[in-house]
Every structure is written in structure tokens, then in C-alpha cells.
N, C-alpha and C positions, 0 to 999 in steps of 0.2 A: 501146495504155500508159498513154494518160490516164484509161480507164474502170479501171484495174486500180487506178491511184493515189485515184481520189473512193471505190473499192468497200474500197481498205486506208482511207485516209482518216475514211468511216462506222464501219470496223470500230475504228479507235482509238476514234473518240468514245463510240461504245456500250462499249467496254471501260472507258473513262473513266466513262461516266456510272454505272455498274455499281459501279464499286470507290468512288465517295462516296457511293453509297446506303448502302452496306454500311459504310463507317465511321461516317456517320451515324445507324445503326441506335441504337438506346437499348441500353444491357447489360442483361442479364437482370436482376432483383433476385438478392440473395443470401438466399435464406432457409436458411442450415446451420445446423442442430439445434444448439443449445450446451449444455452441462451446467447453464448457469439459469435454460432454458426449464420451465414448469410445462405439463403437458399439459391440455388442455380434453378433457371428455365427447365423443365423436362427436356431431355434428351430425343431427336426427331430419327427414327428410322428408315426413311428415306428419302433421298436425296437427287439432284439433279443428273452425278455422275456417277457413273458405273464405277464398281473397283476397275475391272480390266483398263478401261480410262486412267483411273487415279494412277495406276500402275504405270501408265506409259508416259505421263507426265509430270510423274515424281521427278525432282532435282533439290539439290543442295541450292537453299538461296541463301545469301548473306549480304545481301541489300533492301532495307526497309523502306515503305514509307513512312511518311512523319502523319501517320493517322491511327485510329482509336477501330480496337477492336471491339464490336458488341457482346454482351454478356453472354448473346445466346453462344457466338461462336470459342466462347471461353468455355463454357456448359460442354459442347459439343464435342470440344477436344480433348477435354479432361474426361468425360464420357468417354472417349473410345480409347484413349490411354487404359482405364482403371475402373470406369465405369460398371456396374450390377446390370447384368445382362437377363437373365433369370435367377431367380432365388436368389442364393449369395455366391453364381458364378461370375464371372466378371470379363471383361470383354479382352484380355488378354490371358492366352493358358498360364497355369502355376503348376509346378511341381509339388503334388501330392496336396494342390489346394492351398499351400503355405502361404501366398502371400506377401511375401518379404518389402514389397515397393511401395513407398509411399509418393507420391508427387504433391509439389511445391512452386505452389505459382509465384511470380516475381513480378508486379504491376508497375511501371512507372508512372508517371506525372498522364494523368489524361490518360494514358494506355489503354484503358475498357471504360466504356459507356454507364456512369452511373456505378461505377466500382474504387474507393479511394487507391493512390497507390501504397502499396506494402508488398510483405510477406504472406501467402495463403500456404494454409496445410488444404489439400481436397479431401474428401469423407467420402469412401463411395458409398458405405452404403444409404446413406443421407443424401448424396449426392448433393452437396456444402461444402459452402467454403468456410476455415475457423482463420482467422487474422492472428499470426505469429507475431509481427509488430507491424506498427503503419510507419511507411514511410519509400522513397523512391532510392532504390538499393540497387537500382542496375548498372550503376557506374563500379561500383565495390565489387559486384560479380565481375563485371569485365577485367575488372582489377584481377581479381584471382583466376580469371580463367587468359592470364598473361598477356594484359589488354587487347583483347580480341574487339574492337569497337562495334563491331556489329550486334555485339548483344547488347552495349549501353544505348543503341541506337532502335532494337526493335521495341515494341511497345510491352509486351510482355520477355517474360521467359519460364519456361518450364523445368523444372529441375527434377529428375528422378533419383530417390534414394532409396538405399537398400539396408536393414536389419538382416545381417546373413544369417545368425542364430536364428531365424525361424526355419529355415531352412536345412540348415547344415546339424541341430539336434536333431532331424529323423535320416539325413542322407551322409553324415560326415561331410569329409573335404570334399566330395563329389557335389554337397549342394553349393558350393562355392559357384561352381561352374552354372550350376542349372539356376542361379540367380542374375548372373550374366547374360543366362540364354534370354531368359525373363522379361532383362530391361531391355534387350534387341526387340523383342516380341513389341510391347508394351511404345518404343522408340519409332518401329514403322508404322503401328497403328496411327501414330499422331501426325506422322509423316503424309500418310494416304486421305486422312480426315481432313489436314491443314488444303492439301490439292483440291479435295472436293469443296473447299469454303472457300477455295480462291483465294487461298494466304498459302506461306512459304515458309520455311523451317531451315536446319539444319541441327544436326547431332554433334554436340563439342563433348570432345573427350576430355583434350588438354587445358588440366587446372589443377592447381594447388589443393589439394583436398582438405587441408587443417584452414587453410583461409577462406575456403567454397562452406564449411560447415560454420565457420566462425560467424560469419556475414549471415546464412539461412537460420542460425540459432538452433541447430540441430542436436534432437538426442545424441550423448555419448556414443551409441548404440546403433547409431545410423552413420553411413557414408554416401557421400556424392555418386554417381557413376556419370549421370548423363546431365545436359544442359541442353536445353532446343528453344534458343529464340524461334517467339511468332510472329509473322506481320503481314502488310501486302507486301508483296513483291515491288519494290522499287522498278 
């Protein structure tokens, strides 16, 4: 009788732990397509430059030509950062596949051929853009980045933002470190893809968080981690 009680208690504990684990799982990101989404050209999986050459040629570029990017280039950059590579797997690794990061694209006037100026959110599942708000916000983004003028001069800026809770709900405080690691993975992917396309970029971490959040109209739970201006090297 005593052994049965012990077995029953162990089963109860196992069921309890299983239910707790299920409750604490992060919910999948809602990537439901809307009428306001702009489809991007499909990414290319073979380029003219090897990974080794892109690594060798990678530099931090802060001087950009006054030249528009093609929408194909924008598509490729965003895919390299957060795009779907197979099933629901993305181009950059994520702790526990929690995917806490979101990419925002700040497009200047005539910054991208065939795309109006504005702030856009990248939707990985549908490989598309959603307009957050129209207009050229590069000057305000540069001001939030402590007046770094090259941000305003680049035709586009990619902002990496994070919702920490998607990862910390599973990993606790340690999850914050995992989010920062993931931002580094994404940033390097964009760096190397830019080089392979003949473009230049740099990662910017010096900015006023609240000011940048306001410019981008980020949800309250999201914080910016990186700003990456992209353009043809000057």
C-alpha cells in the first residue's frame, strides 16, 4: 500500500511539472497576413560571393552614396536577418526557438526603388512588409542615435528590436543574455549579406531608448537593440 502511494505521488508530481512546462511555453508569433502587407521578392539562395570572402571583406561602413537600394536587396537583407529557411526555422539561431526579435525597416525618401518612404515591420512567415507609418523618419532616428549623421544619410536603416518576455518566460533572467546573443547573430548575418550584395553597414548601439521607441512606434513590450544603416559605400 505504501509503495502505491509513493508511485501515485510521483505520477502526480510528473503531471504537475508537465502542465507547468506547457503553461510556460511562449506562444507562437502571430504572422497572419493582412491586406496592408507588401510582398517582397523571394530571396536568392546562391550568390556571387563565398561566405569566406564576405567575412574577409566585412568592414564597418559609415559613408554612403546617395543611391537607392533595389527592393530585391532589401528582401535579401531582411531574409538573412530573420527570414524563414525551412519550415518555421529562421536564418539566425534562437534559444529554444522563442524568436524574441523583430526587424523594422526605416526607408528614406527614394531610399528603395518602388517602395514609399516610411517605417515598416518585417513579417518572416510571409516574407513581407507591413507599413507602421508613412514618411521619412531618418532625421529623427539619427537624432535619437545621438546625432550620428550617417544614419540620416543612409537610404535605409534596419532596426533590431526585442520582446524579452518571449525568451525569459522560459529561461528566466538568463533569457536576457540569450536575446542579446541572438541580436548579435542577426546583426552579423545582415553584415555579411550586405557585403555579398556590394553594400555596406555598421551596427549602432548608441541611442536613447525611449526616443527611438517613440519614433518607431514600438509596442510597449519591445525595446530597440541595434540600428543598422545600409547603403552603397561612399
